[in-house]
N, C-alpha and C positions, 0 to 999 in steps of 0.2 A: 119630761120625764128628768128626775137629778139622776147626776152621777156622781160616784161616790170614787176614786182613786189612793187607795194608802200613798202612802208619799213618806219621806224626810224632804223636813225646809230644811233650806241652808241659804247662805250670803256669802256671795265676793264682790268686794267692789261695790258700784253702788244697786247691782241685781239682788233680789232676792228673787230664786229659784227652787224648784220641789225635785226632787227624783224620783222616782216611780215605775213597775213593771208593767209592759200592757201584754195583751196578747198580739201576736202579729194579725191577724182580721181586724182587728179594733185598728192597728194604727192603719191598715191599709184601707181599713173604711173613711178611715177618720182625718189621717193626714192630709195635708194636701201640699204640694207645688206652691211659689207664690202666684204663679201668673193662674192659678187654678180656682182661686179664691173668692173675686171679686168681679162681678160681667163687666164693670168700670174699669177695672183693672188697673185700682188705685196701687196695688201693691207691687207690680210690675216693675215700680222702682227699685226693688230689692234687685239689684244684681246677681242675675242667675247663672251659674256654672255649666256650660254646654250638656245635657247627661248622654255620655260618651257609649259608642260603641258598646265598649265593655260592660255594660248594665246585663245586657242579651248574650253575649261572647264571654265574658268570664262567673259576670255576678250569678245571672240565675241558674247557671250551669251547677255553681258551688251549692248555691241555697238548696238547689233541689237535689242534688245527687250525694253531697258529701255529708257521712253520718256525722264527723264532727266541724261539723259547721256553726259557726259562731260570730256575731258581729258586734261591735261595740254599741256603746248608747249613740241614738239621735237625740239633737238638740233640735225643741221644738218651739217655736211663741204661741200662744192662745189668744187667741182673744171672744170677749163675751165671753157668756155662760154663769156673769156672776160670782167668779171661784172663791171660795170661803176655807181656808185653812181650820180644820180642828184637832190641836192636841190633843195625843193620845196620853193620860198618865200611867207611868210605869209600876208594876203592884211593887210593894218590898222584892229584893233580892238580895243576896247576901254580897255583890260584886259592888251595891252602891251604897256610898256613903249614907249615913243617913241625914246627913246635914245637906244634902244635893235636895235640890230644886227638881222634881221627879217628871216636872210638867220639861222640862229645858232639855230633851233629847231630840227634840223635833220628831217626834215621829205622832203619824196623825193620819186624818182623813181630809184627800183633800176634794171638796164640793163643787159639782159644777152645775149650773140649772138646765142644761141638755142643749143648749143653743151654741154653745160652745164650738169656735172653729181651731183645728191645730195646723200651723204650716209648717214645714223643714226648714232649720236655719242651719245646718251643718246635717248629711247625710241623705241628703236628696238619691245621691244613685242608691246606695240601701234601699230609701221608702219607693223607690221604684222597682227594683229586685225582687222584693219584697209583694209585691202588688202583682206579678210577674207570675212568679215564685209558686204564690199562691193558685191564681189561677190554672198553672200545670198538676200543681201538688194540691188539695182542698185543705190535707191533713197538716200544710203549715200553718194554719190558723191558728191555732191551738197552741204553738210554741209561742214563746214569751220573748221579749228585747227589754232592756232599759229605758228609759225614755226621761230626758231632763227637759222642764216645763219651766216656761219665761211666761210673763204675763205681757202680754202688747198692748197698749194704749191707740186705739181707732184716732189719732189725733195727727196733726203733722207732727208736732213735735214727740210724741210717743214713734210714728214713722220715721220719721229722723232717728231716732235712739238705737229702734229695732235695725234700721237699717246697716246702722253704723256696727253695732254685733255681727251679725249675717258677715259686713265685708271682712272683719277682724279675725271672724274663724277660719270664713276662706283663705283669707291672705295666710295667715299663717300656720294654716294646714300643710303640713311638707312632706310628702310622699318618701317614704326611707331610699335612699341613695339606689342603685342597680348593683353595685361591691354589696349593700348590708342584703336587700332579695337574695342575692347566690348563695351568701352564708348562711343564710338563714332558711330556704325554701326546703320543706319536705316533702315538697308536690312535684317539683319541675324535675324532669330524668334530668334535664340537662345542668342545672343545677347540684344534686345530688351527686353526679357521675364527676360533675368537676371536680369536687371537695377531697372526693373517694382520691383520685389519681393523683393528687397531690399532698395529700398527706398517706397514704398506702405506700407510692412509686419512690422511691427513693432518686431518683434520677431526676423527675417532673417536679417534689418538694424542694430539691435544689435552683431551678430554674426558673418557677413561676413565684413569683410576689405575690403573697397572700394579705396586702393591705390593702383595705378600701378605701382610702383616700386616693387612690392612686389608679389612674384608666391607662394609660400611655408609658410604656417606659423610656424616659429622660438620659439628657446627657448625666444627670449628677450621677459622683461617684459611688454615692445608697444604692443606685440602680444595675451597679455592674456585676455585679453577681445573676442576674436576670435575663431570662429573654420575652418575658409577657407578665402582666399584669390576672387575679383574679379577672378580673372582667374579660379581657381580652381571649385570656385563657377558654373561659366560658363559649365567648363568642365564636372562637375557631372551633371549639367541639362543638356546637351548636351545627354549623356546615355541616362539619364531619357526617352528624349522626345523620343529615335529616339523608344520606342516600343510605340506610343500615338496612339493611333488608329487602332490599328495591324500593327502599324510599320511601321516610316517612315525612307527616307532613305537622313539620312541629311549630305551629300554634299556637295562640294562649290557650285552648283546649288541653292542648296535650299535656301541656306545659300546669296544668289546673291537678291532674288525679296522675296520682302515683302510680306508677308500673309496679309489675310483681317486683319480687326479690330476684328471681328468674333475671326476668327480662334487665332486672336494672346490672347483673354481674352480665350478662350477655353485652351492655352497653357497655360496660366497662371495659371487655377483655378485647373487645373491637376497639376503643379509642387508644385503649394503650397500646394496642400493636400498631394502627398507624403513629402514634406518638413517638416511639422507641425505633418503628425501623427506617424515621427520616431522620431522628439522632442519628442513630448511626453510619446514614449511608450521606450525611449530609458534611461536605467537605470544610474543614476548619474547627468541627466540634470536636475532635478525639481529645484534642490537648484541654477542652473545656471540660468534658465527663472525665477524663482524668487528672482535674483536678489542678492541670499544671498552666491554665489560665481562665481569665473570668470571661462570659460573655459579653460585657461592655469592653475588651480587649479584643475581642472579633470584631466590632462594631466602629470599630476606627480604619483607615486606608495605613496600609501595608504596602511595603517594596520589599520582596525577596523575603518576606518575613521580621523585615524591620516598618518598625514605626513609622510615616511620615508626620514631620512637625510644620507648622507654617510659621509666619516670621516673628508672632511672638514666642515661640518656641512649643507652641500648644497643639498634642496631636490634633491631625484632621479626621475628623468623622467621616465614614463610610462605609468599608466592611463587608460583611454577610448577612444578605437582603435577611436572610431565616433569623438571624438573633435579634430581630424585631417584629410586630406584631403583624406590618403591613404586610411579610414575605409568608406570614404563616397564615394570615387571611389568604392570599392569593394561591398558594400552596392547598388551600383546603380546598379551595372552586374548583382548585382542577380535580385536583384529588376526587371530589367529589360527583364531579363527570366521570372520570375513569370508571367507576365505583358502579352509577347508574347507567352509563356502559355495559355492564358486562366483562370489564379489565380487571388486568390483575393489578391492585393497587402498590405493590411490592415492585412490580417492574417495570410498575409507572415511575414510581421514585428512583429509585436508579437510573432512568432513561432520564428523569427531569433533571439529577446531580450531577451526571455525567456530560450532558450535552447541552446545558444551559446557567449560565455565569452565573455563582454568588455573590458576583463583586457587585454592589449596590451602585455602584460608579460606571458600571458596565453598563450596554444594550440585554437586554430590553427594557432594564429597570430605570438607567440616567434620563432623566428630564422626563420622565411619567410620572414614576412613584419618589422620585430622589431628585432635589435641586440640589446639582453640584455645588454653587455657588454662595448658598444660602445653610449649606452641610444640614438638612433638613429633610424630613420624610412626609411624603403627603401622602394621608391614607384615606384620600377623598374615593367614592365607586367608581368614577370615571375611570380613572388611572387604574385603578383596581382591576376591574372588568375588563378592561382593554389590554392588560399583560394574562388575565387569564384567557382570553381569550388568545392571545398567542400561543401560547405554551400548550394548551390545548388543541389549536390546529396542528402544530409540529407532531404532536403527537400522535395526530390524524384521526381525531375525534370529532365527531357531529357538533359543531356551534350553530349557533342562530343566525351569525354575520355573513356575507356575503363575503369574499374574501381581499377580492377587490375595492371595498367598503371598509376591513380590517386594516388592510394595507396604505390607503388616503388616512385613514383616522392615527393611525402612528403615525405617518408625516407630517400630518398638521400638528401634532402633537409636540414632537419633539423638532419641528422645525428645520426639516428636511425633506428636501423632494426626492433624493437619491436612498432613502431609508428603505430597508428590505426585512421582511417580516424573519421570524427563525427559521432557519435550515428543516426541513423535517426528520422528525428523528427516526432511524431504525431499532425497535425495540420490538422483543419477540412476541409480544399481544398488538400490536401495532395492526390497526384494520386500514384496509383500505379508504382511504381519505374520500369523502362523500362533499368536499368542497374543492374538488381541484379543476374541476371544466370551467369557471372561470379567473383560472389564475396565471392566463397570460402574461407575458411579457412584458414589463411597462418601458418605453421609449425613456431613457437615462439612467437603467438600473443597469447595475453591474453583476 
């Protein structure tokens, strides 16, 4: 049976193509992935990107549950069907000049004899999510999507030509950066609240760099006013929010559906209180908050309040660990555990700032997340987790690592067999440690 598709005819480079609209049901039925087309797998030579878990975890829930759902056009190649385009002449209209060829606008019908097969060149994840979405909600089949159709010649030369286009479309496709996603996402609660914090809170507005091109704070002078970038600020908030109200599962599904305004207000208040508490209690930040120093000033090594310079006269890096994103990550890891174990976050912050050195050149930071020779921070997860566990243990929190293993890992990391864990911290909300049973004295430990 002949199949007529309303279309616009267009040309770019040496490709003639057609732009049309199809029902999702038709797309789901008739459009295929390359490996599904031939039993002999000829078209497997098209390099397929793996259909990732996000189709099931993110895209299908979005398609099924979001009233404001929208997909961009799917690009498909078609072979067979003897496609034939018939232009439709535009009737006289006052907007059209009398001398214009009314058949040149590209409006028309694209006719197939019914034997055509479509396969996706770009939009394979969308295609899969449409097929699965319709299985979950058949009403989706009535909705429509834009489709760009290119004719594929089923020859060696045609295969090479189509394969090249497939590769170009997928290689040139560039996802938006994480910074851009944070800046524009209106469903991800962490992104929404992070933006709001640096927009509405005057202190955080001053300390968080909103530049989308930067992820880490660097020694560059332009970064001196800041302690975090938008991306690292977001990541810290993601950790902290994970302990909200007994614990939130902040996964892809959580980020896909916007919470209510009331919930967003509660998230905002929760995060703002934590940030303002530790900024208020952290040694060295008073001058920054009062405008007497920049954050970059306290990221340098000092002696009795005076900068220390190297032989070339350059200030030596070091200073306050919490003026760097890695320090904020570790603090967030600890505070999440504090909150999940129903302890006071405010008391924990007070205890940490009072009893744990803030100087990155001192234990427990040095030689774990800070290389004193290169004057460089290492934001790797292993070092971050080690120090977070050490501080958590000092606070008497329950941790998953055996203490003897934690101690040995710390000694191996700093290459000092006499190195000790942090002394237990006596704070008002400190529980009785459940990890002390294997904390016997080691030979050689002072």
